[in-house]
C-alpha positions, -999 to +999 in steps of 0.1 A: +118-266+077+136-237+093+141-203+076+164-175+088+157-138+091+181-131+061+162-157+040+129-140+049+143-106+038+153-121+004+120-138+000+102-105+004+125-087-020+122-115-046+084-116-045+082-078-044+104-074-076+131-056-056+160-080-064+160-067-100+137-047-121+113-070-139+101-069-175+064-069-169+033-048-179+022-026-150-011-045-147+006-078-143+032-062-119+005-049-096-011-084-093+024-098-087+030-076-057-006-078-046-014-041-040+003-007-042+000+016-013-018+047-026-021+070+004-002+096-017-011+097-054+026+094-064+033+063-044+019+037-068+041+052-095+072+052-074+065+017-063+064+005-099+094+026-110+114+008-083+102-026-096+099-025-134+124-021-162+115+008-184+085+017-164+062+041-182+040+063-159+017+067-189+009+030-188-003+033-152-022+064-162-040+044-188-047+015-164-063+039-140-083+057-167-097+025-180-103+010-145-080-019-151-065-008-119-086+008-092-079+029-061-100+023-030-100+021+008-088-015+015-061-030+036-052-013+069-081+010+061-059+030+038-059+037+001-045+010-022-043+006-059-052-030-070-060-049-101-097-045-108-102-083-107-088-084-072-109-056-057-141-076-050-124-104-029-101-079-011-131-057-002-152-086+009-123-099+031-120-064+047-157-059+053-159-066+091-129-043+097-143-015+076-178-019+089-168-017+126-142+011+121-164+033+100-201+025+107-193+020+144-174+053+147-190+082+166-183+105+136-208+084+116-232+076+144-239+113+151-258+112+119-285+091+137-280+063+113-274+026+122-255+000+103-288-013+089-297+022+077-264+023+059-271-011+043-303+003+029-287+035+017-257+020-001-275+006-032-290+041-038-257+058-032-238+035-056-266+040-081-261+077-078-224+072-083-228+054-116-206+081-130-179+101-112-193+123-084-174+147-062-175+145-024-197+176-021-221+162-047-224+129-026-228+148+006-255+171-009-273+140-022-273+125+013-284+158+028-314+159+006-325+125+019-314+127+055-314+165+063-284+189+065-273+178+100-271+142+090-257+144+055-221+154+065-215+127+091-233+101+070-210+108+041-179+106+064-187+070+071-202+059+038-174+073+016-151+049+034-174+019+038-195+019+007-179+000-023-167+031-041-136+036-062-118+069-065-124+082-100-092+092-119-089+128-130-063+151-146-038+152-117-001+147-122-005+112-107-040+105-120-056+115-087-056+149-072-062+161-036-099+163-040-114+129-046-143+120-069-161+086-065-176+060-087-194+028-078-173-004-079-182-029-106-191-056-099-203-047-064-189-068-036-212-087-012-213-069+022-222-081+057-222-118+047-200-139+071-196-168+047-186-146+017-162-127+040-146-159+053-140-172+018-127-139+006-102-137+035-088-171+024-082-156-010-066-125+005-043-146+027-032-167-002-025-136-023-006-120+006+016-150+009+023-150-028+035-114-026+050-112+010+054-147+024+065-166+043+047-149+071+030-154+105-006-150+115+003-117+132+020-106+099-011-114+079-033-096+104-010-065+103-010-064+065-048-062+063-056-049+098-079-079+104-084-095+138-059-122+144-086-146+154-101-143+119-068-148+103-060-178+125-093-194+117-088-188+080-053-203+080-066-234+099-092-239+073-065-239+046-048-271+058-032-288+029-029-256+009-001-240+029+034-250+041+044-244+077+079-233+085+099-225+116+110-189+116+134-168+137+127-169+175+106-200+169+079-181+150+054-202+131+053-191+095+031-201+066+037-200+028+024-212-005+041-244-017+058-228-047+067-194-032+099-177-043+127-181-018+160-168-032+193-178-016+203-157+014+234-143-003+214-131-034+226-095-040+201-068-033+206-035-053+200-001-037+165+014-041+148+047-033+114+036-021+084+059-021+064+069+010+044+041+026+060+014+003+042-018+011+073-037+023+076-012+051+041-019+064+032-055+055+045-073+087+040-072+124+077-077+127+090-049+105+126-059+113+124-080+082+131-048+063+136-020+088+163-024+114+147-017+148+171+011+156+159+030+125+121+024+128+113+057+145+133+076+120+113+062+091+079+057+106+068+089+123+044+091+153+015+103+131+018+074+108+038+090+080+063+066+065+091+086+049+107+078+015+133+051+024+167+042+011+171+004+008+207-009+010+214-046+008+177-053+013+173-032+045+164+004+052+196+024+057+183+060+053+157+083+039+155+106+009+137+136-004+137+155-037+153+189-034+167+216-057+195+199-077+187+163-071+179+137-044+190+143-009+199+111+009+203+109+047+222+077+055+217+063+090+249+044+088+283+045+070+279+035+034+306+023+011+317+042-020+302+015-042+269+019-024+269+057-028+276+051-065+246+028-068+224+053-050+237+081-073+226+060-103+192+055-088+189+092-081+197+102-117+171+078-129+146+090-104+153+126-113+145+119-149+114+100-140+101+129-118+110+157-142+078+156-162+055+149-132+066+165-099+103+172-094+096+180-057+075+150-050+064+146-014+074+182-007+046+186+018+064+162+041+097+181+042+088+194+076+101+162+091+136+172+079+132+206+095+130+187+128+164+171+120+167+135+110+198+120+127+222+103+103+258+094+095+259+115+063+238+137+041+245+140+004+227+156-025+229+132-055+223+148-089+189+141-103+200+140-139+229+133-161+238+170-161 
């Protein structure tokens, strides 16, 4: 079977609940879209606001407070919010990547510890973190055991490799700028190749449910896992996955019952939060970001700006400013499209009012450097 680039775009939007806001509980929605990028505390909330009808931020607050959803270092070695039941398999799948990148990093190795030393320390550390502990508390705990010179670099690696969740607090978006940590429950199995291989198959299937059809490079990009590992996992799933021919003769895989809307399915405008998953989940980001706009959205340091989605593709960026939502369009937009964006801006302004009307304000320096575009408009952030 052959599938076009346009059909891939609509498959992504359909699976990611971006063809129409869904009537789902937030816990179910997170499982549906696999994971929520949580590099900025507001981003999981913006992701669900874009995807759910009548989304209540308080419902996500409650999920985080009760650990029904958890925030941890996972795919692409960045923060994600995931359903608690998904955490263990996702973490086990990511173990070789996290182990090599964190325990193999010079910033950890200057502590004098080896990977084996870390393995011995982790059960004690997670025992200490049986209740929320701040970073300084964990660093001090390690310094008592290892000495002052080793405690800080040891904590640098272990806070990112050890199976720890970020503990929710009283911040506007459940998590503030200073993290506290609590041991994951149940604890995942680490450094076990067979467990890791089985978990990677689970992660690949879940990825395809939320982002497929996709290629081996796409799967590797989503998780930041070596392509060889992904290829071996896919080959071991013969009979479980469908194979398709994609654009430019790319070999794609999918689950048999994956959602594939018609190519001409309407796609409403959306104001995506920073680092939204659909902007990062593919090796070929042209599925959602036109190549001409990629550098305007994804900056050299890895910041991915809040993006304007028009007819399923990135067509600009936005920021919250005094008086509403400022939209910089990269291309001419029709009056109907501007009206749709204005409606989204009013809804977003209301949503942000009680939380953070200037969300992502720290990143406004990118606008000071001038973002090229066809038009810039401030769309009112409320009915008034």
